[in-house]
C-alpha positions as CSV (number, residue, x, y, z in Angstrom):
1,M,-52.0,4.5,19.4
2,Q,-51.0,0.8,19.2
3,K,-52.6,-1.7,16.9
4,Y,-53.1,-5.5,18.5
5,V,-53.4,-8.7,16.2
6,C,-55.3,-11.8,17.2
7,D,-52.9,-14.7,17.3
8,L,-55.5,-17.1,16.4
9,C,-57.1,-15.6,13.4
10,G,-55.0,-12.5,12.2
11,Y,-57.8,-9.7,13.0
12,I,-56.1,-6.5,13.8
13,Y,-57.8,-4.3,16.4
14,D,-57.0,-0.7,15.3
15,P,-57.7,2.1,18.2
16,A,-58.6,4.5,15.5
17,E,-61.4,2.6,14.3
18,G,-62.5,0.6,17.5
19,D,-65.1,-2.1,17.2
20,T,-68.4,-0.3,16.8
21,D,-70.4,-3.4,16.1
22,N,-69.6,-4.4,19.4
23,G,-70.0,-1.1,21.4
24,V,-66.3,0.0,21.4
25,E,-66.0,3.7,20.2
26,P,-63.1,4.9,18.0
27,G,-60.1,6.2,19.9
28,T,-60.4,3.3,22.4
29,A,-57.1,2.0,23.4
30,F,-56.7,-1.7,23.5
31,A,-56.0,-1.6,27.2
32,D,-59.0,0.1,27.8
33,L,-61.4,-2.4,26.2
34,P,-63.8,-4.1,28.5
35,E,-62.1,-7.3,30.2
36,D,-65.0,-9.5,28.5
37,W,-64.2,-8.2,25.0
38,V,-63.5,-10.8,22.3
39,C,-62.3,-10.9,18.8
40,P,-65.2,-10.2,16.6
41,L,-63.9,-12.8,14.0
42,C,-63.1,-15.9,16.1
43,G,-63.9,-15.1,19.9
44,A,-60.4,-15.1,21.3
45,T,-60.0,-13.2,24.5
46,K,-57.7,-10.2,25.1
47,D,-55.1,-12.6,26.2
48,D,-54.9,-14.1,22.4
49,F,-53.6,-10.7,21.2
50,S,-50.2,-9.4,20.7
51,P,-49.0,-5.7,19.6
52,V,-48.4,-5.3,15.9
53,D,-44.8,-3.6,15.2
C-alpha cells in the first residue's frame, strides 16, 4: 500500500502500521482514513499529505 508524507512536518503515514494512537487500525489505506483525521505530529489535514515514491 502507498505511504504518504506530511508536507509540513515530514511524518510518514504507513498503511501497514496505521495510526493506532488515534484509532486507525493497521492495514488502513490513506484514502480510507476518516475525513477528520489529522497528522499526529503537527495536526495537518489529509490535504497536506503527498504520496511517497
